[in-house]
C-alpha positions in Angstrom: 79.2 49.6 52.1 81.6 50.8 49.8 84.5 50.6 52.1 83.3 47.1 52.7 83.2 46.3 48.9 86.4 47.6 48.9 88.2 45.7 51.3 86.5 42.5 49.5 88.2 43.7 46.1 91.6 43.7 48.1 90.8 40.3 49.6 90.0 38.9 45.9 93.4 37.1 44.7 94.1 35.5 48.3 90.7 34.2 49.1 89.7 31.3 46.6 87.6 29.0 46.9 86.2 31.2 49.4 84.3 33.9 48.3 86.2 37.6 48.8 83.9 39.5 51.5 84.6 43.2 53.2 83.3 43.8 56.4 82.7 47.2 58.0 81.7 47.8 61.4 80.2 51.5 62.7 79.4 52.4 66.1 76.0 53.8 67.5 77.7 57.4 66.6 78.6 56.7 62.9 82.0 56.4 63.3 83.8 53.2 61.9 85.3 51.6 64.8 86.1 47.7 62.9 87.1 46.6 59.2 88.0 43.2 57.7 88.3 41.1 54.9 88.0 37.6 54.3 91.3 35.9 54.8 93.3 32.8 53.4 91.3 29.5 53.1 91.2 28.2 56.2 91.6 31.4 58.2 89.2 34.1 59.4 86.3 35.3 57.8 85.8 39.5 56.8 83.3 39.9 60.0 86.0 37.9 62.4 88.7 40.5 61.1 86.4 43.1 61.7 85.7 42.5 65.1 88.8 41.6 66.1 90.0 44.9 64.5 87.6 46.8 66.7 88.6 44.6 69.7 92.6 45.7 69.2 91.6 49.5 69.3 89.4 48.8 72.5 86.1 49.4 70.8 83.0 47.6 72.1 80.7 46.9 69.1 77.5 46.9 71.6 74.8 48.1 69.4 76.8 48.6 66.1 75.8 48.1 62.7 78.1 45.8 60.6 78.1 46.2 56.7 79.2 43.1 55.0 79.0 42.5 51.4 77.6 38.7 51.9 75.2 36.9 54.3 77.1 36.0 57.6 77.6 32.2 57.5 75.6 30.0 59.8 77.6 26.6 59.6 80.7 25.5 60.9 83.1 24.9 57.6 87.1 25.2 57.9 86.1 28.4 60.3 83.2 28.7 62.6 79.9 30.5 61.8 80.1 34.2 61.6 76.6 34.8 62.7 76.8 33.4 66.1 80.2 35.8 66.5 78.1 38.7 65.4 75.6 37.8 68.1 77.5 37.3 70.8 79.6 40.4 70.3 76.2 42.3 70.5 76.1 43.9 67.3 72.3 45.4 66.8 72.3 45.4 63.2 74.0 43.8 59.8 73.6 45.3 56.5 74.6 42.7 53.7 74.8 43.0 50.2 72.9 39.7 49.4 72.3 35.9 50.3 75.1 33.3 50.4 74.3 31.0 47.3 75.8 27.9 49.5 72.8 25.8 50.3 74.7 25.0 53.8 73.9 28.7 54.3 71.4 30.7 51.9 69.1 32.7 54.1 70.2 30.5 57.5 72.4 33.4 58.5 69.9 35.8 58.3 67.5 33.7 60.2 70.0 33.2 63.1 70.8 36.6 63.4 66.9 37.6 63.1 65.8 34.8 65.6 68.6 36.9 68.2 67.0 40.0 67.9 69.4 41.5 65.1 67.8 44.0 62.9 68.9 42.8 59.2 68.6 44.6 55.8 69.4 43.1 52.4 70.2 44.7 49.3 72.9 47.6 49.4 75.9 46.5 47.0 74.1 43.5 46.0 75.4 44.2 42.3 78.6 45.0 42.7 79.1 42.1 45.2 77.6 39.0 43.0 80.1 40.5 39.8 83.4 39.9 42.3 82.2 36.6 43.6 80.5 35.6 39.9 83.1 32.9 40.4 81.7 31.4 43.4 78.0 32.2 42.6 78.5 30.1 39.2 79.7 27.0 41.4 77.2 27.0 43.7 74.2 27.6 41.7 75.4 26.2 37.7 77.8 23.6 39.4 80.5 24.6 37.3 83.1 27.4 37.4 83.0 30.8 35.6 85.0 30.4 32.2 87.5 33.5 31.3 89.3 32.9 28.2 92.1 35.5 27.4 93.1 36.0 23.9 96.1 38.4 22.9 96.0 39.6 19.2 96.7 42.0 16.4 94.2 44.9 15.5 93.3 42.1 12.9 92.3 39.2 15.2 95.6 37.3 14.7 97.1 35.2 17.5 100.3 34.2 15.7 102.1 34.0 12.6 101.3 31.3 10.1 104.8 29.3 11.6 103.2 29.4 15.0 105.7 32.2 16.4 103.4 34.5 19.1 106.1 35.9 21.5 105.4 38.6 22.1 102.0 40.1 20.1 101.2 42.3 22.9 103.4 44.4 25.2 104.8 44.0 29.0 101.9 46.1 30.2 99.6 44.1 28.6 100.9 40.8 29.7 101.5 42.0 33.4 97.5 42.8 33.0 97.4 39.1 32.1 98.9 37.7 35.2 96.7 39.9 37.2 93.6 37.9 35.6 95.9 34.9 36.0 96.3 35.8 40.2 92.5 36.1 40.6 91.4 32.7 39.3 90.7 29.9 40.9 92.7 27.5 38.1 94.2 28.1 34.9 93.4 25.9 31.8 95.3 25.2 28.6 95.7 22.5 25.8 98.4 20.1 25.1 99.1 21.7 21.8 100.3 25.3 24.1 102.5 22.8 26.2 104.1 20.8 22.9 104.3 24.3 20.9 105.7 26.8 23.7 106.6 24.7 26.6 105.4 27.5 29.0 105.1 27.9 32.8 101.8 29.6 32.7 102.1 30.3 36.4 101.7 34.0 38.0 105.3 35.7 38.0 104.4 39.7 36.9 102.3 40.5 39.7 103.0 39.7 43.7 100.7 36.7 44.1 99.6 35.3 47.6 99.1 32.0 45.4 99.8 30.0 42.6 96.7 28.7 40.7 96.6 25.0 39.6 97.1 24.5 36.3 94.7 22.4 34.2 95.9 20.7 31.1 93.5 18.9 28.4 95.3 16.5 27.2 93.4 13.6 25.7 96.3 11.0 24.7 98.6 11.9 27.8 101.6 14.0 25.6 102.6 16.3 28.1 106.2 15.7 28.8 107.0 15.0 32.3 109.9 17.7 32.3 107.8 20.5 31.1 108.4 24.0 32.2 104.4 23.9 33.5 105.9 21.6 36.3 108.6 24.4 37.8 105.6 26.6 39.7 104.8 25.7 43.5 100.9 24.8 42.3 98.9 21.7 41.5 99.1 20.4 37.8 95.5 18.7 36.6 95.8 16.5 33.7 92.4 15.4 32.0 92.9 12.7 29.4 90.9 10.8 27.2 92.3 7.6 27.8 94.9 5.9 30.7 98.3 5.1 29.8 99.4 3.6 32.9 103.0 4.0 32.1 102.5 7.6 31.0 100.1 8.5 33.7 103.0 7.1 36.0 105.5 9.1 34.5 103.5 12.8 34.7 102.6 11.7 38.4 106.0 11.2 39.3 106.3 14.8 38.3 103.4 15.9 40.4 100.7 15.6 38.0 97.4 14.2 39.1 95.9 12.0 36.3 91.9 12.2 35.4 89.9 10.4 32.6 86.9 12.2 31.3 86.6 10.9 27.8 83.5 11.7 25.4 81.8 9.7 22.7 84.7 11.2 20.1 87.7 9.4 22.2 88.3 13.4 23.5 88.2 14.9 26.9 84.5 15.9 28.0 85.0 19.2 28.0 81.7 20.1 29.6 82.6 16.9 32.7 85.7 18.8 32.7 84.1 21.9 34.3 81.8 19.9 36.5 84.9 17.9 37.8 86.5 21.4 38.9 83.8 22.3 40.4 84.0 19.5 42.6 87.8 20.6 43.1 86.1 24.0 44.6 87.2 25.9 41.4 85.2 29.2 41.0 87.0 31.1 38.3 88.5 29.1 35.5 91.4 31.3 33.5 91.9 29.8 29.9 94.8 30.3 28.2 94.9 28.0 25.3 95.5 27.6 21.1 92.4 28.1 18.9 91.7 24.6 18.4 90.6 24.4 22.3 89.1 27.9 22.3 87.2 26.8 19.8 85.9 23.4 21.2 84.7 25.7 24.4 82.8 27.7 22.4 81.2 25.5 20.4 80.3 23.6 23.3 78.6 26.6 24.7 81.3 26.5 27.9 83.1 30.3 27.6 81.2 32.6 29.8 83.5 35.6 28.9 86.4 36.6 27.1 89.4 38.9 27.9 90.7 40.3 24.4 94.5 42.2 24.3 94.4 44.0 21.0 97.8 45.1 19.8 98.4 48.2 17.6 99.5 45.7 14.4 98.2 44.2 11.5 99.3 40.9 10.9 97.7 39.7 7.6 98.1 35.7 7.7 98.1 34.2 10.5 96.2 32.1 13.6 92.8 33.2 14.5 91.3 33.3 18.3 89.4 30.2 18.1 88.8 28.0 15.3 85.2 26.0 14.3 83.3 27.8 16.7 79.9 26.4 15.4 79.1 22.3 15.2 77.6 23.0 11.9 81.0 24.6 10.2 81.3 27.9 9.1 78.2 30.1 9.6 76.1 31.2 6.6 74.0 34.2 8.2 75.2 36.8 10.7 71.9 36.0 13.5 73.8 32.6 14.4 77.1 34.4 15.5 77.8 34.3 19.5 76.3 37.2 21.2 78.6 39.2 23.5 78.0 41.8 25.6 80.9 44.5 25.9 81.3 45.0 29.8 84.5 47.3 29.8 87.2 48.7 27.4 90.2 50.0 28.5 94.1 51.0 27.1 96.7 49.1 29.3 100.1 50.7 27.8 100.0 50.9 24.1 97.1 47.8 23.9 93.3 47.6 24.0 91.7 45.6 26.7 88.2 44.4 26.1 86.3 42.4 28.6 83.0 40.9 26.7 80.7 38.5 28.0 78.4 36.1 26.3 75.1 37.3 26.6 72.9 36.0 29.3 75.2 33.7 31.0 75.2 35.3 34.0 71.4 34.9 34.2 71.5 32.6 37.0 
């Protein structure tokens, strides 16, 4: 199962919106005879790849055991049912990490295997597999992507000077690591303020990637310039506005954007509705790289699940913070009102410190 999980991890960047899954087929004698991992959307799943690998080596899987990090699917989606493929190949046992949260599967794959006489064991590697696919589980269960906010700051928590200068607070290794997190996401999100002030590309350039995640822009009044650098990458750009100005929308759509209006009662973009809409677009993980205002809004509305914070060994003093107005009632008066976090990992990346911190209890779904 550890080998199957490593195969799933290696597939993580390529497979969204599918879950990253690995499969290892072990012969009756205990030898590995086939391995596979989920391919890009529309391609074969891990089980089929492992069966093909065994066949390419001339190995029969009759009576073999398949170790797979997620329940084999039982429905016809973009591909055929993996449970049927395992049954047809003569596999005797399937060891799976956990059930698929997709309502189209949700135990039906296990039921089909058992009905065909295949022994099924569930549980080994469950925590690792769920963590690997936490965005997929979030979308299937909460109907919302897993929201991860990335921040680069000085040791005293400043993301930019008072004049807005922020390039570069952190080191090249930290920026490359940040691009790796971009690459694994289903989509990236930023605000129009970042687009106007920095004119960034916000694509994946510093690591190899098989795909460019779509870019989501929160732009209440459609201020995004049609010639902005965000349109240069080969990927979808989804702009969410509070009101539709037909002329501005037409210009942005001519540049390749899709414009959607989702207003809230305050005349701004309804961020909770935006997340629900992204879920319908099959976005599992949403990677946020925005300014302190949008970060504050996401935190204030309880929409952030996790933070990736890169801290540079620098003191800036006066400057812009990570997030503004994170609580609806204004500044806190009691420390017990602070947003509780759980450190998931702390690692040196070049000279900088990377902290992954999760909002307490957000993964309890």
